[in-house]
C-alpha positions in Angstrom: 34.1 -4.2 58.8 32.6 -1.9 61.4 29.1 -2.3 60.1 28.6 -5.9 59.3 25.0 -6.4 58.1 24.4 -9.5 60.2 25.6 -7.7 63.3 23.5 -4.7 62.6 20.4 -6.9 62.1 21.2 -8.8 65.3 21.5 -5.6 67.4 18.4 -4.0 65.9 16.2 -7.1 66.0 17.4 -9.6 68.5 19.4 -8.1 71.4 16.7 -6.2 73.1 14.8 -3.0 73.0 16.3 -0.8 75.7 18.7 1.7 74.2 20.8 4.0 76.3 21.6 7.0 74.1 24.7 8.7 75.4 24.8 12.3 74.5 21.1 12.7 74.2 19.7 16.0 75.5 16.6 18.1 75.0 18.4 20.1 72.3 16.3 19.3 69.2 19.0 20.5 66.8 21.4 17.7 67.8 21.4 14.4 65.8 20.9 12.3 68.9 17.5 13.9 69.4 16.2 12.9 65.9 17.8 9.4 66.1 16.2 8.7 69.5 12.8 9.7 68.0 13.3 7.2 65.2 14.3 4.5 67.7 11.1 5.1 69.7 9.0 5.0 66.5 10.4 1.6 65.8 9.6 0.3 69.3 12.8 0.9 71.2 12.8 2.3 74.7 15.3 5.1 74.8 17.2 6.1 77.9 18.8 9.6 77.7 22.3 9.7 79.1 23.7 13.2 79.5 25.4 15.1 82.4 22.2 17.3 82.5 20.0 14.1 83.0 17.2 15.8 81.1 13.9 14.1 80.2 13.8 13.6 76.4 10.9 12.2 74.4 9.1 11.5 77.6 11.9 9.4 79.1 13.8 10.4 82.2 17.5 11.0 81.7 20.5 9.8 83.7 23.9 11.5 84.1 25.8 8.3 83.3 25.4 4.7 82.3 26.1 3.4 85.8 23.3 5.6 87.2 20.6 3.8 85.2 18.8 1.5 87.7 17.8 -1.2 85.2 19.6 -3.2 82.5 20.2 -1.7 79.0 20.6 -3.8 75.9 22.4 -1.4 73.6 24.5 1.7 74.3 24.3 4.2 71.4 27.1 6.6 71.5 26.8 10.3 70.4 30.1 11.7 71.7 33.3 12.4 69.8 35.8 9.6 69.1 38.2 10.8 71.8 35.5 10.1 74.5 33.8 7.2 72.9 36.2 4.5 74.1 35.5 5.3 77.8 31.8 5.1 77.1 32.3 1.7 75.4 34.2 0.5 78.5 31.4 1.7 80.7 28.9 -0.2 78.5 30.8 -3.4 79.1 31.0 -2.7 82.8 27.2 -2.2 83.1 26.4 -5.5 81.2 25.1 -4.1 77.9 24.8 -6.6 75.1 26.0 -4.2 72.3 27.6 -0.9 71.6 26.8 1.3 68.7 29.0 4.2 67.7 27.3 6.8 65.5 28.4 8.2 62.2 31.9 9.6 62.4 32.7 8.0 65.7 35.5 5.5 65.4 37.9 4.0 68.0 39.6 0.9 67.0 40.9 0.2 70.5 37.4 0.3 71.8 36.2 -2.0 69.0 38.8 -4.6 70.1 38.0 -4.3 73.8 34.2 -4.5 73.3 34.4 -7.4 71.0 37.0 -9.2 73.3 34.4 -8.8 76.1 31.9 -10.7 74.0 29.6 -7.8 73.0 28.4 -7.0 69.5 29.6 -3.6 68.1 28.9 -1.3 65.2 30.9 1.8 64.5 30.4 4.8 62.1 26.8 3.9 61.3 23.4 5.3 62.3 20.6 3.2 63.5 18.0 5.6 62.1 19.4 4.8 58.7 19.8 1.1 59.3 16.6 0.2 61.2 14.2 0.6 58.2 16.5 -1.7 56.2 16.7 -4.3 58.9 13.2 -5.8 58.3 
């Protein structure tokens, strides 16, 4: 339900290539760091979003979604489930086209709010796993 193959393909192939990666820092041991690298290798522009606003993979970071001075297409969320819903609401507010919650991140209320706002959403999936399958 939270990872419909058509929705996954649409997010990865049709909705745009600018991905805000919330929780991405320069810490190479964190999953977000590796996933962002895969996204870049598949042609996505990554935008690190972290309170430290660090440059990661050559891209300048921002402390929050609303600090990004250009549109983002997809918001990829690497925070725990308790915080993820607030990030999803911010994604809607900044005009993102889709929200992607990483493996283990689930918030059914956020799912409903994001979908009701007309955005595509995937939960409990990883784009680094899905993107090679998407064609």
